[in-house]
C-alpha positions, 0 to 999 in steps of 0.5 A: 471848138469844131466845123459845127461851131461856125454860124451860119455859111453851110456852103463855105464850110462845105467846101473847105471841108470838102477840100481838107478832107480831099487833100485838095486845099489851094494854097492860098484862099482870099475870104471875103465879105461884110464884117463880122460874119465870121471870116476870121473865125473860119480861117483859124478852124480851118488852121486848127483842124489842119494842126489838130494831132487827135482828130486828124482829117476828122470831118468834124473837124478839131477837137477843140481839147488837145494841147494843139488846140489849146494853142491856138485857141490862145495865138500861140502855136508855131504853125500860124503867123496871124498879121493885122495892121500895127504900128511901126513902133512895134517892128523897131525892137526893144534894144533901140534908143531908150525913148524909142524903148518906150514907144515900142513897150507902149505899141506892145502894151497895146497890141496884146490888149488887142490879142486879149479881145481876139480871144475873148471874142473870135469875131472881133478884128483887131487894128491899131489905132496908130497903124498905117497899114500892114506894113513891108517889115511884117510881110518880110518876116513872113518871107523868112518864116515860110522857109521854115517847116511846120513843127507837125504835120505838113502845113503852116498857115499864114492868116492875114486879117484886112489884106486890104490895107497891105501896105502897097510895098509890103503888097508887092512883097506878099505877090512874090510869096503867092506866085511861088507859094512854098508847098507847106504853106497855106495862105488865108487873107480875109478881107471885107473890101476885096476890091481894094486888093491888087488884082494879082493877088486876088488872081491867085487866090481861091475867093470864098465869099461870106453872108451877112447872119440871117436873123434866125440863124444869129438868134438861134445862136443866141439862145444857145449862146446865153440862156440868161438874156430875157427874149424881148432882149435878146431880139433888141441884140439881134436887131442891133446886130443886122447880122454881124456876129461880132457885134452881137458878142461884144453886146452879150459880153457887156452883159456879163459886165457887173451892174450892167444895165441894157443901153439899147434904148437909152442910145436909141432915144439918143439917137432918134432925138439927133434925127430930129434935130436934122430934120427940124428946119433952122435946127441943122446946128443942133444936129451938128453939135449932137453929133459932137456931144455922142463923139464925146460921150460914147465909146467906138461901138455905142456910136456904131449902134447909135448909126444902127438904131437909126438904120433900124428905125428907118426900116421900120418906117419904110416898112410902115410906108409900103404897107400900114399893117406891116408888123415885124418892125425892129422898133415895136415899142415905139410903132406910134412913132415909126408911123409918124415918121412914115407920114411925114417923111414917105420916100426916103432913100434907104438904099443910099442911106443903108450905103452911107450907114455901112461906110460910117460903121466900117469907117469906125471899126477901122478906127476912123476918127470918130468926129469926122465920120459923125459930122459926114453922116449928119450932113449926108443923111438929111437930104437922103431922108428927104429925097 
């Protein structure tokens, strides 16, 4: 791994690399931007560049081969602390009574599973289903670890994922750390919702804003990563990912499973049937039943693809409404269906629909109740399409 492995975000990498090489790193950064833009991957790349003993302060970044780099990729490096929302049972320890000990063991298994997913997919953002956010105890542990010097080198790195989910008391304790930062600690807060952070925390961090990955860069990255994927299937992944490296990575990983069959078109068919039931007079109850059925039969990631399929279809319809000759469709194989929809519903509020879809996807990614998310999405979508 090195800076060259970062997809997109050239300006963001240029700023960080220049600060690193010039010895001008801030004591705290806030990485913001859409989910799947690679914020955490860049945070770990910066931590790796600081800890790599082979490359030193090379402009290329970490070597990816030395013991420090291997420990970093295994999420085991002692100079790096990685926080994300966990269950309170995980912080109670394994020396509690038998019943609580069982809760700890089960929580630890779920935690370890998430870490394995993180190792397999550097763009994955872990969060335990039963978590109430980043807890006070987690930040207290950070405070204790901040008093120790790094094993080697000059800096330890504290990476705080989903920093907007800090519990209020945890946020206040983190603020105290940021107000009097130990000189050997680099804080990197990562958030897709920075507006939810305390203004006093944001003011003590240098903010670096990440962007959604352009299709051309995502396409080029996929061509290098998976030469075995056919061009039309690759294009399907690019469109379904909508600028998210996390979604693209997960879709590519799925193709490595034995007996895998592409699911995008099957899910798109379900999504369009659902869309028809929303818009047919007197059939709205069928849309609600369909939403309930999807939550039972589709995984969380498939539900995200389901909502994305609807959004991509509506984007096509909007393009054809404006320009009937528009050729760069997300769904060129069903252009006739797109044209019929564009004629029947020429003025959907695509901006509001996009916002609704993004909020629904974000809720699913943050482990909100699938049925509630789909029910809310269903009830709000119809008036936005009929406008």
